[in-house]
C-alpha positions as a Markdown table, in Angstrom:
| # | Residue | x | y | z |
|---|---|---|---|---|
| 1 | Unk | 0.1 | 0.2 | 0.0 |
| 2 | Unk | 1.3 | 3.3 | -0.7 |
| 3 | Unk | 1.8 | 6.1 | 1.4 |
| 4 | Unk | -0.9 | 8.1 | 0.0 |
| 5 | Unk | -3.4 | 5.4 | 0.4 |
| 6 | Unk | -2.4 | 4.8 | 4.0 |
| 7 | Unk | -3.0 | 8.1 | 4.7 |
| 8 | Unk | -6.2 | 8.4 | 2.9 |
| 9 | Unk | -7.3 | 4.5 | 5.0 |
| 10 | Unk | -6.3 | 6.4 | 8.3 |
| 11 | Unk | -8.2 | 10.0 | 7.5 |
| 12 | Unk | -11.4 | 7.8 | 6.8 |
| 13 | Unk | -10.8 | 5.6 | 9.6 |
| 14 | Unk | -10.3 | 9.1 | 11.8 |
| 15 | Unk | -13.8 | 10.3 | 10.6 |
| 16 | Unk | -15.5 | 7.2 | 11.3 |
| 17 | Unk | -14.6 | 7.2 | 14.5 |
| 18 | Unk | -15.4 | 10.8 | 15.3 |
| 19 | Unk | -18.9 | 10.0 | 13.9 |
| 20 | Unk | -19.2 | 7.0 | 16.2 |
| 21 | Unk | -17.9 | 8.8 | 19.1 |
| 22 | Unk | -20.3 | 11.7 | 18.4 |
| 23 | Unk | -23.4 | 9.2 | 18.1 |
| 24 | Unk | -21.8 | 7.1 | 21.6 |
| 25 | Unk | -23.6 | 9.3 | 24.2 |
| 26 | Unk | -27.1 | 9.6 | 22.6 |
| 27 | Unk | -27.1 | 5.7 | 21.5 |
| 28 | Unk | -26.1 | 5.3 | 25.1 |
| 29 | Unk | -28.8 | 7.1 | 26.5 |
| 30 | Unk | -31.3 | 5.4 | 24.5 |
| 31 | Unk | -30.5 | 2.4 | 25.8 |
| 32 | Unk | -30.7 | 3.2 | 29.2 |
| 33 | Unk | -34.4 | 5.5 | 28.2 |
| 34 | Unk | -36.4 | 5.7 | 30.5 |
| 35 | Unk | -34.9 | 5.3 | 33.9 |
| 36 | Unk | -37.1 | 7.2 | 35.7 |
| 37 | Unk | -40.6 | 8.9 | 35.3 |
| 38 | Unk | -41.1 | 11.1 | 32.4 |
| 39 | Unk | -43.0 | 14.5 | 32.6 |
| 40 | Unk | -45.2 | 15.4 | 30.2 |
| 41 | Unk | -46.1 | 19.4 | 30.6 |
| 42 | Unk | -49.5 | 20.7 | 29.6 |
| 43 | Unk | -49.2 | 24.3 | 29.4 |
| 44 | Unk | -53.0 | 24.7 | 30.3 |
| 45 | Unk | -55.0 | 23.9 | 33.6 |
| 46 | Unk | -55.9 | 20.6 | 35.1 |
| 47 | Unk | -59.4 | 19.1 | 33.8 |
| 48 | Unk | -59.3 | 21.0 | 30.5 |
| 49 | Unk | -59.3 | 19.4 | 26.8 |
| 50 | Unk | -55.4 | 19.3 | 26.4 |
| 51 | Unk | -55.1 | 17.7 | 29.8 |
| 52 | Unk | -57.6 | 15.1 | 29.2 |
| 53 | Unk | -55.6 | 14.1 | 26.1 |
| 54 | Unk | -52.7 | 14.3 | 27.7 |
| 55 | Unk | -53.3 | 11.9 | 30.8 |
| 56 | Unk | -55.3 | 9.7 | 28.6 |
| 57 | Unk | -52.5 | 9.7 | 26.2 |
| 58 | Unk | -49.4 | 9.2 | 29.1 |
| 59 | Unk | -51.2 | 6.5 | 30.4 |
| 60 | Unk | -51.1 | 4.6 | 27.2 |
| 61 | Unk | -47.6 | 5.2 | 26.2 |
| 62 | Unk | -46.6 | 4.1 | 29.7 |
| 63 | Unk | -47.1 | 0.5 | 28.6 |
| 64 | Unk | -44.7 | 0.8 | 26.1 |
| 65 | Unk | -41.7 | 2.7 | 27.9 |
| 66 | Unk | -42.3 | 0.7 | 31.2 |
| 67 | Unk | -42.2 | 4.3 | 33.2 |
| 68 | Unk | -44.7 | 6.3 | 34.6 |
| 69 | Unk | -45.7 | 9.5 | 32.6 |
| 70 | Unk | -46.4 | 12.2 | 35.2 |
| 71 | Unk | -48.7 | 14.9 | 33.8 |
| 72 | Unk | -47.9 | 18.8 | 34.9 |
| 73 | Unk | -49.9 | 21.4 | 34.3 |
| 74 | Unk | -48.1 | 24.6 | 33.6 |
| 75 | Unk | -50.7 | 26.7 | 32.8 |
| 76 | Unk | -50.6 | 31.0 | 31.8 |
| 77 | Unk | -50.6 | 33.0 | 28.9 |
| 78 | Unk | -52.3 | 31.3 | 26.6 |
| 79 | Unk | -50.0 | 28.0 | 26.9 |
| 80 | Unk | -47.0 | 29.9 | 26.3 |
| 81 | Unk | -45.7 | 29.8 | 30.0 |
| 82 | Unk | -45.7 | 25.9 | 29.9 |
| 83 | Unk | -44.1 | 25.5 | 26.4 |
| 84 | Unk | -41.4 | 27.6 | 27.2 |
| 85 | Unk | -40.7 | 25.1 | 30.2 |
| 86 | Unk | -39.7 | 22.6 | 27.8 |
| 87 | Unk | -38.1 | 24.7 | 25.4 |
| 88 | Unk | -35.4 | 25.3 | 28.8 |
| 89 | Unk | -35.5 | 21.6 | 30.0 |
| 90 | Unk | -32.9 | 19.4 | 29.8 |
| 91 | Unk | -32.8 | 17.9 | 26.5 |
| 92 | Unk | -32.8 | 14.1 | 27.8 |
| 93 | Unk | -36.2 | 12.8 | 26.8 |
| 94 | Unk | -37.3 | 13.2 | 30.4 |
| 95 | Unk | -39.6 | 16.4 | 29.8 |
| 96 | Unk | -41.9 | 16.6 | 27.0 |
| 97 | Unk | -44.6 | 18.7 | 25.5 |
| 98 | Unk | -48.0 | 17.6 | 24.9 |
| 99 | Unk | -49.4 | 21.1 | 23.5 |
| 100 | Unk | -52.7 | 22.1 | 20.6 |
| 101 | Unk | -53.1 | 24.3 | 17.8 |
| 102 | Unk | -51.8 | 27.2 | 19.8 |
| 103 | Unk | -48.1 | 26.3 | 19.2 |
| 104 | Unk | -48.6 | 27.3 | 15.5 |
| 105 | Unk | -50.6 | 30.5 | 16.6 |
| 106 | Unk | -48.7 | 31.9 | 19.4 |
| 107 | Unk | -45.7 | 33.4 | 17.1 |
| 108 | Unk | -48.4 | 35.5 | 15.8 |
| 109 | Unk | -50.7 | 36.3 | 19.1 |
| 110 | Unk | -47.8 | 37.5 | 21.0 |
| 111 | Unk | -45.3 | 40.0 | 20.2 |
| 112 | Unk | -42.6 | 38.7 | 22.6 |
| 113 | Unk | -42.0 | 35.1 | 23.1 |
| 114 | Unk | -39.3 | 33.6 | 25.5 |
| 115 | Unk | -38.8 | 30.6 | 23.2 |
| 116 | Unk | -38.3 | 30.3 | 19.5 |
| 117 | Unk | -40.9 | 27.9 | 18.2 |
| 118 | Unk | -39.6 | 26.9 | 14.8 |
| 119 | Unk | -36.2 | 25.8 | 16.4 |
| 120 | Unk | -36.2 | 25.3 | 20.2 |
| 121 | Unk | -38.0 | 22.1 | 19.5 |
| 122 | Unk | -37.4 | 18.5 | 18.3 |
| 123 | Unk | -41.0 | 17.3 | 16.7 |
| 124 | Unk | -42.6 | 13.8 | 17.8 |
| 125 | Unk | -45.8 | 13.3 | 16.2 |
| 126 | Unk | -49.1 | 14.4 | 15.6 |
| 127 | Unk | -51.3 | 13.0 | 18.4 |
| 128 | Unk | -55.5 | 13.7 | 17.8 |
| 129 | Unk | -57.5 | 16.5 | 16.1 |
| 130 | Unk | -60.8 | 17.4 | 18.2 |
| 131 | Unk | -63.8 | 19.3 | 16.7 |
| 132 | Unk | -65.3 | 22.2 | 18.2 |
| 133 | Unk | -68.9 | 22.6 | 19.8 |
| 134 | Unk | -70.8 | 25.9 | 19.6 |
| 135 | Unk | -72.6 | 26.0 | 23.1 |
| 136 | Unk | -74.7 | 28.1 | 25.1 |
| 137 | Unk | -76.3 | 28.5 | 28.5 |
| 138 | Unk | -79.3 | 26.0 | 28.8 |
| 139 | Unk | -82.0 | 29.0 | 28.9 |
| 140 | Unk | -80.1 | 30.9 | 25.7 |
| 141 | Unk | -83.7 | 31.7 | 23.7 |
| 142 | Unk | -82.2 | 29.6 | 20.1 |
| 143 | Unk | -83.1 | 26.1 | 19.8 |
| 144 | Unk | -81.2 | 25.2 | 16.6 |
| 145 | Unk | -78.2 | 26.9 | 14.6 |
| 146 | Unk | -80.0 | 29.3 | 12.3 |
| 147 | Unk | -82.0 | 30.3 | 15.2 |
| 148 | Unk | -78.7 | 30.9 | 17.1 |
| 149 | Unk | -77.1 | 32.8 | 14.3 |
| 150 | Unk | -79.8 | 35.4 | 13.8 |
| 151 | Unk | -80.1 | 35.8 | 17.6 |
| 152 | Unk | -76.3 | 36.6 | 18.1 |
| 153 | Unk | -76.5 | 39.0 | 14.6 |
| 154 | Unk | -79.5 | 40.7 | 16.3 |
| 155 | Unk | -78.4 | 41.2 | 20.2 |
| 156 | Unk | -74.6 | 41.3 | 19.6 |
| 157 | Unk | -74.3 | 44.4 | 21.9 |
| 158 | Unk | -75.9 | 42.7 | 24.8 |
| 159 | Unk | -74.5 | 38.9 | 24.3 |
| 160 | Unk | -70.9 | 37.6 | 25.9 |
| 161 | Unk | -69.0 | 34.9 | 24.7 |
| 162 | Unk | -66.5 | 33.3 | 26.7 |
| 163 | Unk | -63.2 | 31.6 | 26.0 |
| 164 | Unk | -60.5 | 30.2 | 28.1 |
| 165 | Unk | -58.1 | 32.9 | 27.5 |
| 166 | Unk | -55.8 | 34.9 | 24.6 |
| 167 | Unk | -54.5 | 32.3 | 22.6 |
| 168 | Unk | -56.6 | 29.2 | 23.6 |
| 169 | Unk | -58.7 | 27.0 | 21.3 |
| 170 | Unk | -61.9 | 28.2 | 22.0 |
| 171 | Unk | -60.3 | 32.0 | 21.5 |
| 172 | Unk | -59.4 | 30.9 | 18.3 |
| 173 | Unk | -62.4 | 29.1 | 17.3 |
| 174 | Unk | -64.7 | 32.4 | 18.8 |
| 175 | Unk | -62.3 | 34.4 | 16.2 |
| 176 | Unk | -63.1 | 32.9 | 13.5 |
| 177 | Unk | -66.8 | 32.9 | 14.3 |
| 178 | Unk | -67.2 | 36.5 | 14.7 |
| 179 | Unk | -65.1 | 37.0 | 11.5 |
| 180 | Unk | -66.9 | 34.9 | 9.5 |
| 181 | Unk | -70.4 | 35.8 | 10.3 |
| 182 | Unk | -69.5 | 39.4 | 10.5 |
| 183 | Unk | -70.4 | 40.6 | 14.2 |
| 184 | Unk | -68.6 | 41.5 | 17.0 |
| 185 | Unk | -69.6 | 40.4 | 20.6 |
| 186 | Unk | -67.9 | 41.2 | 24.1 |
| 187 | Unk | -65.8 | 38.3 | 24.8 |
| 188 | Unk | -65.1 | 37.2 | 28.0 |
| 189 | Unk | -61.5 | 35.7 | 28.8 |
| 190 | Unk | -60.8 | 33.2 | 31.7 |
| 191 | Unk | -57.6 | 31.5 | 33.1 |
| 192 | Unk | -58.7 | 28.1 | 32.0 |
| 193 | Unk | -61.6 | 26.3 | 30.1 |
| 194 | Unk | -63.2 | 25.0 | 33.6 |
| 195 | Unk | -63.8 | 28.3 | 34.8 |
| 196 | Unk | -65.4 | 29.3 | 31.5 |
| 197 | Unk | -67.5 | 26.2 | 31.5 |
| 198 | Unk | -68.7 | 26.8 | 35.0 |
| 199 | Unk | -69.8 | 30.4 | 33.9 |
| 200 | Unk | -71.8 | 29.2 | 31.0 |
| 201 | Unk | -73.2 | 26.5 | 33.2 |
| 202 | Unk | -74.3 | 29.1 | 35.6 |
| 203 | Unk | -75.4 | 31.2 | 33.5 |
| 204 | Unk | -73.2 | 34.1 | 33.7 |
| 205 | Unk | -72.4 | 34.4 | 30.0 |
| 206 | Unk | -74.2 | 33.7 | 27.1 |
| 207 | Unk | -71.9 | 31.0 | 24.8 |
| 208 | Unk | -68.6 | 29.8 | 23.9 |
| 209 | Unk | -67.2 | 27.6 | 21.0 |
| 210 | Unk | -65.1 | 24.8 | 22.8 |
| 211 | Unk | -63.6 | 21.5 | 22.1 |
| 212 | Unk | -65.5 | 18.0 | 22.2 |
| 213 | Unk | -63.6 | 16.7 | 25.0 |
| 214 | Unk | -64.5 | 19.2 | 27.0 |
| 215 | Unk | -68.4 | 20.0 | 26.0 |
| 216 | Unk | -69.6 | 16.4 | 25.6 |
| 217 | Unk | -70.3 | 15.3 | 28.8 |
| 218 | Unk | -72.2 | 18.6 | 29.3 |
| 219 | Unk | -74.0 | 18.3 | 26.2 |
| 220 | Unk | -75.4 | 14.3 | 26.7 |
| 221 | Unk | -76.3 | 15.8 | 30.2 |
| 222 | Unk | -78.7 | 18.5 | 28.7 |
| 223 | Unk | -76.9 | 21.1 | 31.1 |
| 224 | Unk | -76.2 | 23.2 | 27.9 |
| 225 | Unk | -78.0 | 23.9 | 24.4 |
| 226 | Unk | -75.4 | 22.6 | 21.6 |
| 227 | Unk | -75.7 | 24.1 | 18.1 |
| 228 | Unk | -73.1 | 22.7 | 15.7 |
| 229 | Unk | -69.9 | 21.0 | 15.1 |
| 230 | Unk | -66.6 | 22.7 | 13.5 |
| 231 | Unk | -65.6 | 19.9 | 11.6 |
| 232 | Unk | -66.2 | 19.0 | 8.2 |
| 233 | Unk | -68.2 | 15.8 | 8.9 |
| 234 | Unk | -70.5 | 15.0 | 12.1 |
| 235 | Unk | -68.9 | 13.9 | 15.0 |
| 236 | Unk | -70.3 | 10.1 | 15.8 |
| 237 | Unk | -70.5 | 10.5 | 19.5 |
| 238 | Unk | -72.7 | 13.7 | 18.7 |
| 239 | Unk | -74.1 | 12.8 | 15.6 |
| 240 | Unk | -77.5 | 14.7 | 16.0 |
| 241 | Unk | -75.4 | 18.2 | 15.8 |
| 242 | Unk | -75.1 | 19.6 | 12.2 |
| 243 | Unk | -71.5 | 20.9 | 11.4 |
| 244 | Unk | -71.4 | 24.8 | 10.3 |
| 245 | Unk | -71.0 | 24.1 | 6.9 |
| 246 | Unk | -73.9 | 22.2 | 6.8 |
| 247 | Unk | -75.9 | 24.6 | 8.5 |
| 248 | Unk | -75.0 | 27.5 | 6.3 |
| 249 | Unk | -71.3 | 28.9 | 7.1 |
| 250 | Unk | -70.1 | 27.0 | 3.9 |
| 251 | Unk | -66.4 | 26.2 | 4.3 |
| 252 | Unk | -65.8 | 27.0 | 8.0 |
| 253 | Unk | -64.1 | 24.4 | 9.7 |
| 254 | Unk | -61.9 | 24.4 | 13.1 |
| 255 | Unk | -60.1 | 21.5 | 14.0 |
| 256 | Unk | -57.8 | 21.7 | 17.2 |
| 257 | Unk | -54.8 | 19.4 | 16.3 |
| 258 | Unk | -52.5 | 18.1 | 19.4 |
| 259 | Unk | -48.9 | 17.2 | 18.7 |
| 260 | Unk | -45.9 | 15.8 | 21.1 |
| 261 | Unk | -42.6 | 17.9 | 21.5 |
| 262 | Unk | -39.3 | 17.4 | 23.2 |
| 263 | Unk | -36.5 | 20.0 | 23.8 |
| 264 | Unk | -34.2 | 20.7 | 20.7 |
| 265 | Unk | -31.4 | 18.7 | 21.0 |
| 266 | Unk | -32.8 | 15.4 | 22.4 |
| 267 | Unk | -30.5 | 12.8 | 20.8 |
| 268 | Unk | -32.3 | 11.1 | 17.9 |
| 269 | Unk | -32.4 | 7.5 | 19.4 |
| 270 | Unk | -34.5 | 9.0 | 22.3 |
| 271 | Unk | -36.6 | 10.7 | 19.7 |
| 272 | Unk | -36.7 | 7.4 | 18.3 |
| 273 | Unk | -38.0 | 5.4 | 21.4 |
| 274 | Unk | -40.4 | 8.5 | 22.6 |
| 275 | Unk | -42.3 | 8.2 | 19.1 |
| 276 | Unk | -42.2 | 4.4 | 19.1 |
| 277 | Unk | -44.2 | 4.9 | 22.6 |
| 278 | Unk | -46.7 | 7.4 | 21.0 |
| 279 | Unk | -47.4 | 5.0 | 18.0 |
| 280 | Unk | -48.2 | 2.6 | 20.4 |
| 281 | Unk | -50.2 | 4.9 | 22.6 |
| 282 | Unk | -52.5 | 5.8 | 20.1 |
| 283 | Unk | -53.0 | 2.5 | 18.7 |
| 284 | Unk | -54.1 | 1.7 | 22.2 |
| 285 | Unk | -57.6 | 0.5 | 22.3 |
| 286 | Unk | -58.4 | 2.1 | 25.4 |
| 287 | Unk | -56.8 | 5.5 | 24.4 |
| 288 | Unk | -59.2 | 5.0 | 20.7 |
| 289 | Unk | -61.8 | 4.5 | 22.9 |
| 290 | Unk | -61.8 | 7.3 | 25.0 |
| 291 | Unk | -60.7 | 9.9 | 22.3 |
| 292 | Unk | -64.1 | 8.8 | 20.2 |
| 293 | Unk | -66.2 | 8.8 | 23.3 |
| 294 | Unk | -64.9 | 12.6 | 23.2 |
| 295 | Unk | -65.2 | 13.2 | 19.2 |
| 296 | Unk | -61.8 | 13.3 | 18.8 |
| 297 | Unk | -60.0 | 11.7 | 15.8 |
| 298 | Unk | -56.6 | 10.0 | 16.3 |
| 299 | Unk | -54.0 | 10.7 | 13.9 |
| 300 | Unk | -52.0 | 7.7 | 14.4 |
| 301 | Unk | -50.9 | 7.6 | 10.5 |
| 302 | Unk | -48.9 | 11.5 | 11.3 |
| 303 | Unk | -47.8 | 10.5 | 14.3 |
| 304 | Unk | -44.0 | 11.2 | 13.4 |
| 305 | Unk | -41.5 | 14.1 | 13.5 |
| 306 | Unk | -41.8 | 15.2 | 10.0 |
| 307 | Unk | -45.4 | 15.1 | 9.8 |
| 308 | Unk | -45.7 | 17.0 | 12.7 |
| 309 | Unk | -43.1 | 19.6 | 11.4 |
| 310 | Unk | -44.5 | 19.9 | 8.1 |
| 311 | Unk | -48.3 | 20.4 | 9.8 |
| 312 | Unk | -46.8 | 23.2 | 12.4 |
| 313 | Unk | -44.9 | 25.3 | 9.1 |
| 314 | Unk | -48.6 | 25.0 | 7.4 |
| 315 | Unk | -50.3 | 26.1 | 10.4 |
| 316 | Unk | -48.2 | 28.6 | 11.3 |
| 317 | Unk | -48.5 | 30.3 | 8.0 |
| 318 | Unk | -52.5 | 30.0 | 8.2 |
| 319 | Unk | -52.9 | 31.1 | 11.4 |
| 320 | Unk | -50.1 | 34.1 | 11.5 |
| 321 | Unk | -52.2 | 35.8 | 8.4 |
| 322 | Unk | -55.8 | 35.3 | 10.0 |
| 323 | Unk | -54.4 | 36.7 | 13.1 |
| 324 | Unk | -52.7 | 39.6 | 11.4 |
| 325 | Unk | -55.8 | 40.4 | 9.6 |
| 326 | Unk | -58.0 | 40.4 | 12.7 |
| 327 | Unk | -55.8 | 42.5 | 14.4 |
| 328 | Unk | -55.6 | 40.8 | 17.7 |
| 329 | Unk | -52.7 | 40.4 | 19.8 |
| 330 | Unk | -51.6 | 39.4 | 23.1 |
| 331 | Unk | -49.1 | 41.4 | 25.6 |
């Protein structure tokens, strides 16, 4: 072998050794992962729609990971406080984020964020998509969606619409609804879905657009009036409710998708293990049945980093334009 070939062989071997050395920490971490409980941050209050999804999913993912997944609620500022917590967490796979569509709307809604949504996270995969329902206090005058729409337009000055806070799913749905019908009503932001629902039940506010994971039980118990769902097709668990599209608001569709993220820099072998647990969790009959009961659609075929990354980019562009046009911003 010539001296030149020997030098080339040594160089190639050095590069390969360096590559193996770079991968070694991640591989070693993945082999032992998880060796302790994993924390799943939900950036909203306990008992809300995202919390319901998280607790069901955590239990199903536990079966594959072999460790408890502790759901921690870090509420505030439309989900941005909890999201920031994950962005700054150690990137070892022991802190995960379950967040909804607000991940894509926050960059437009908030003038300043303490994290970079595009660069501070490692996507794991999409989880579920949850339709919204238009509901009102049980003594609201309208008895169907057409009557509801007419009443809102005729009495907008004296009506109030609740939401779970700036950036919440109910806020986004209400924003699209009032924009679509060309009518403004007084909006009442709450610190979470639970207090908003409590005031609907207590007849302190008039109506709200919220996720089926939060409203289905109240609808079936006849504690609220329900007028329509926001999905393209009717929701099987609420089959009597028409869609807004078939009720006259052509093209109206709002789905609240949820995704799972880890902090940026989490070793790929660890992300792969989390994704495998996610896919198994979404396929778990107990989880699927629970989501079906609540009207949610399980996105098992999109439980991958690439699918979530693509979806976030598309949604960020779409909602950025909507929010800019509406001129609605948080502090």
